SEDREN-637608 format. One record per residue (C-alpha): x negated, y, z; residue in one letter. Coordinates in steps of 0.1 Angstrom, whole numbers, padded with zeros to 4 digits, always signed. Each point is the difference from the previous one (the first is absolute). Layout:
! residues N
XYZa;...
This chain:
! residues 320
+0000+0000+0000m;-0011+0036-0004r;+0010+0028+0023n;-0019+0032-0003i;+0006+0030+0023a;-0013+0035-0004l;-0018-0001+0033a;-0018-0033-0007a;-0037+0001+0002v;-0020-0023-0022i;-0024-0021+0021v;-0012-0024-0026s;+0008-0012-0035a;-0007-0031-0021f;+0009-0015-0033l;+0024-0030+0001v;+0010-0018-0031g;-0001+0031-0021g;+0018+0021+0025a;-0015+0024+0026v;+0008-0008+0036g;-0004+0023+0029f;+0000-0001+0038v;+0015+0034+0006i;+0011+0015+0033g;+0026-0023+0014r;+0002-0020-0032r;-0017-0031-0013f;-0002-0006-0037s;-0012-0027-0023t;+0008-0009-0036s;+0026+0027-0005d;+0014-0006+0034k;-0001+0025+0028v;+0022-0005+0029r;+0015+0025+0024e;-0012-0005+0035l;+0026+0014+0024p;-0015+0014+0031a;+0028-0013+0021s;+0029-0020-0013t;+0025-0026+0012a;-0006-0035-0016g;+0026-0021-0019n;+0007+0029-0023g;+0016+0019+0029g;+0003+0037+0007e;-0033+0019+0003s;-0010+0010+0034l;-0002+0037+0008d;-0028+0017-0018s;-0002+0035-0016p;-0013-0016-0032d;+0024-0029-0003d;+0024+0017-0025d;-0029+0010-0023q;-0018-0033+0004r;+0029-0022-0011n;+0016+0023-0025n;-0006-0025-0027w;+0023+0016-0027s;-0019+0033+0001t;-0035-0015-0006m;-0016+0005-0034d;-0013-0036+0001s;+0002-0030+0022g;+0022-0031+0004p;+0031+0021-0006y;-0012+0002-0036k;-0005-0038-0002d;+0023-0027-0011k;+0000-0038+0000v;+0004-0021-0031s;-0009-0036-0010f;-0015-0020-0029a;+0002-0036-0010t;-0025-0026-0011s;-0002-0037-0011s;-0038-0004+0008d;-0009+0026+0028l;-0023+0018-0024f;+0022+0016-0027h;+0028+0021+0013w;+0030+0016-0016t;+0015+0030+0018e;+0038+0000+0006s;+0005+0037-0004g;+0023-0002+0030v;-0003+0022+0031t;+0013-0018+0030i;-0009+0027+0026a;-0009+0037-0001e;-0019+0020+0026h;-0016-0033+0008a;-0035-0014+0000s;-0023-0030+0010v;+0024-0028-0009p;-0005-0038+0007d;+0024-0029-0004a;+0008-0036+0009i;+0025-0025-0016y;+0022-0018+0025k;+0029-0024-0008d;+0005+0015-0035g;-0001+0036+0013v;-0028+0026-0007i;-0008+0021+0030y;-0019+0032-0008v;-0013+0021+0029y;-0014+0035-0006f;-0008+0033+0017v;+0031+0022-0002d;-0001+0038+0004v;+0034+0010-0013t;+0009+0017+0033q;-0016+0033+0009d;-0009+0007+0036d;-0007-0037+0006k;-0033-0019-0002p;-0005-0028-0025e;+0026-0028+0002q;-0001-0035-0015i;+0027-0007-0026g;+0012-0033-0013l;+0016-0009-0033l;+0013-0035-0009r;+0009-0017-0033s;+0018-0033-0003e;-0005-0003-0038d;-0037+0004-0004k;+0001+0038-0004g;+0029+0004-0023q;+0020+0018+0027t;-0009+0013+0034w;+0020+0005+0032a;+0001+0034+0018d;-0030+0010+0019k;-0003-0008+0037v;-0023+0016+0025i;-0015-0027+0022i;-0003+0002+0038k;-0029-0011+0021i;+0008-0005+0036d;-0030+0007+0023g;-0017+0023-0025l;+0000+0029+0025g;-0018+0031-0013q;-0017-0019-0028k;+0008+0009-0036v;-0001-0031-0022a;-0012+0003-0036v;-0016-0022-0026d;+0025-0029+0005p;-0012-0035-0009d;+0026-0027+0004p;-0009-0037+0005f;+0025-0028-0001l;-0006-0025+0028l;+0007-0037-0003p;+0030+0003+0023d;+0016+0026-0023g;-0007+0030+0021r;-0018+0030-0014i;-0031+0014+0016r;-0007+0036-0010l;-0035+0013+0003y;-0005+0038+0001y;-0023+0028+0008l;+0008+0024+0028d;-0007+0034-0016i;+0009+0021+0030a;-0033-0008+0016t;-0022-0003-0031a;-0013+0035+0003r;-0034+0006-0015p;-0007+0031+0021e;+0006-0020+0032q;-0023-0027-0013k;+0025-0027+0010t;-0003-0034-0015s;+0026-0013-0024g;+0024-0027+0014k;+0022-0025-0017i;+0030-0014+0018y;+0028-0024-0008s;+0036-0007+0007a;+0024-0030-0005i;+0035-0001-0014s;+0026-0027-0008s;+0020+0022-0024d;-0027+0022-0015g;+0016+0031+0014i;-0002-0001+0038n;-0036-0006+0012f;-0016-0005+0034a;-0036+0011+0003e;-0024-0027+0011e;-0023+0006+0028e;-0035+0012-0006g;-0020+0013-0030v;-0006-0022-0030r;-0031+0017-0012l;-0018+0031+0011e;-0028+0017-0019r;-0021+0029+0012e;-0007+0014-0035q;+0037-0001-0008g;+0021-0023-0022l;+0033+0001-0019f;+0023-0021-0022d;-0002-0034+0016p;+0008-0031-0021d;+0001-0034+0016v;-0002-0035-0016t;-0001-0034+0016r;-0017-0030-0017i;+0001-0031+0020g;-0009+0009+0036d;-0018+0031-0009t;+0016+0034+0000w;-0017+0029-0018r;+0007+0037+0002m;-0012+0023-0027y;+0000+0037+0006t;-0014+0032-0015g;-0030+0014+0019a;+0001+0035+0015g;-0035+0009-0009e;-0003-0009-0037a;+0019-0014-0030p;-0002-0037+0009k;+0020-0029+0013v;-0009-0017+0033i;+0013-0033+0011y;+0006-0016+0034a;+0010-0036+0010t;+0022-0015+0027s;+0011-0034+0012a;+0035+0012+0011d;+0009+0031-0021g;-0002+0021+0031l;-0036+0005+0010t;-0022+0009-0030f;-0038+0004-0001t;-0016+0020-0027e;-0023-0021-0022e;-0014+0024-0026g;+0006+0018-0033v;+0020-0019-0026a;-0001+0025-0028y;-0016+0034-0008e;+0012+0027-0023g;+0037-0002+0008g;+0025-0001+0027s;+0037-0004+0010v;-0003-0038-0003p;+0026-0027-0007n;-0012-0036-0003v;+0019-0029-0017f;-0012-0036+0003y;+0011-0022-0030d;-0012-0033+0015g;-0035+0002-0016q;-0012+0036+0003k;+0007+0032+0018y;+0011+0029-0021i;-0006+0035+0014l;+0020+0030-0013y;-0012+0035+0009t;+0013+0035-0007a;-0005+0008-0037g;+0012-0028-0004i;-0032-0020-0003d;-0003-0038+0003i;-0028-0020+0016a;-0005-0038+0007l;-0015-0022+0027s;-0002-0037+0006v;-0005+0003+0037d;+0019+0032+0010g;-0031+0015+0013k;-0016+0017-0030t;+0018+0013-0030f;-0012+0008-0035t;+0017+0026-0022k;+0016-0012-0032q;+0009+0017-0032s;+0037-0002+0007y;+0018+0032+0011t;+0035+0013+0002f;+0012+0036-0003q;+0036+0010-0005c;+0011+0026-0025s;+0005+0027+0026t;-0036+0002+0009g;-0010-0007+0036l;+0004-0037+0008t;-0010-0010+0036a;+0008-0019+0031d;+0008-0034-0016p;+0019-0028+0016g;+0003-0034-0019v;+0025-0028+0007i;+0010-0032-0019q;+0036-0005-0010l;-0003-0033-0018g;-0022-0021-0022e;-0021+0025-0021n;+0022+0028+0013e;-0015+0028+0020y;+0010+0035+0011l;-0022+0029+0011m;+0013+0030+0018v;-0020+0032-0002f;+0002+0037+0005k;-0002+0027-0026t;+0009+0037-0003k;+0034+0015-0004i;+0001+0018-0033s;+0001+0039+0004p;
């Protein structure tokens, strides 16, 4: 996401996948994604706590750029490498989507900033016919979120049918305070009403964002963007709850999404660029890319709908 305020002070800048990212004032940016960092907000998409700057900080519709200018669309593929855009917008004023496929229903979670004077919320869209039609948007609820502000949602379908949602708490990811980035998780039976799980899934002093979790056998892997440079780091876990950082999986791109096809790991990063790995630890960039006709194509999330049938959600820009 990209939120730029007049009073923001540029602290550092770096090039990510062809887009310049900044850490500016109370914002953290990478790969055309800068997130508003509220100084004090209520979690769960609730009302902002009292602050003289709250109205200006979350006045999404008045910003010249940012997630209010983003929209979510999707593309389809038969081989995971060649993608055809649908040309369909499923959500506006929305960013950072990801998806799962459960019992014949597509669940798409994304950051929603349709409401001024509120921090980022997490929206949900569902389709029962593989993207032909979509039900009305729902704003999810996370019990126990407290004053956290959940962004960068990553849904994971558990074996028992429940959905675990991993997310970044952006309320405390403030560069000027030099606080570490923290990933949390919550559990839901219906995909709408979640309960936060105890503890932190992964904490990183240099910062992190956009978690993406896979499980192959008994090994869980979390891929995230790194706060200090355009690269993807990975961490492992035995239970999906306690992750340990292992190293760098990919350099030169960020905003990761990993799909395992049974033989190899396929990494999609903002751009959208595609990289491959046989072990999930080190990825090599391929010649395949995908860019939609509206320009910016980022924040991919790939799911399988059937045999040789795949769908990718992504963000792009709302046309002026």
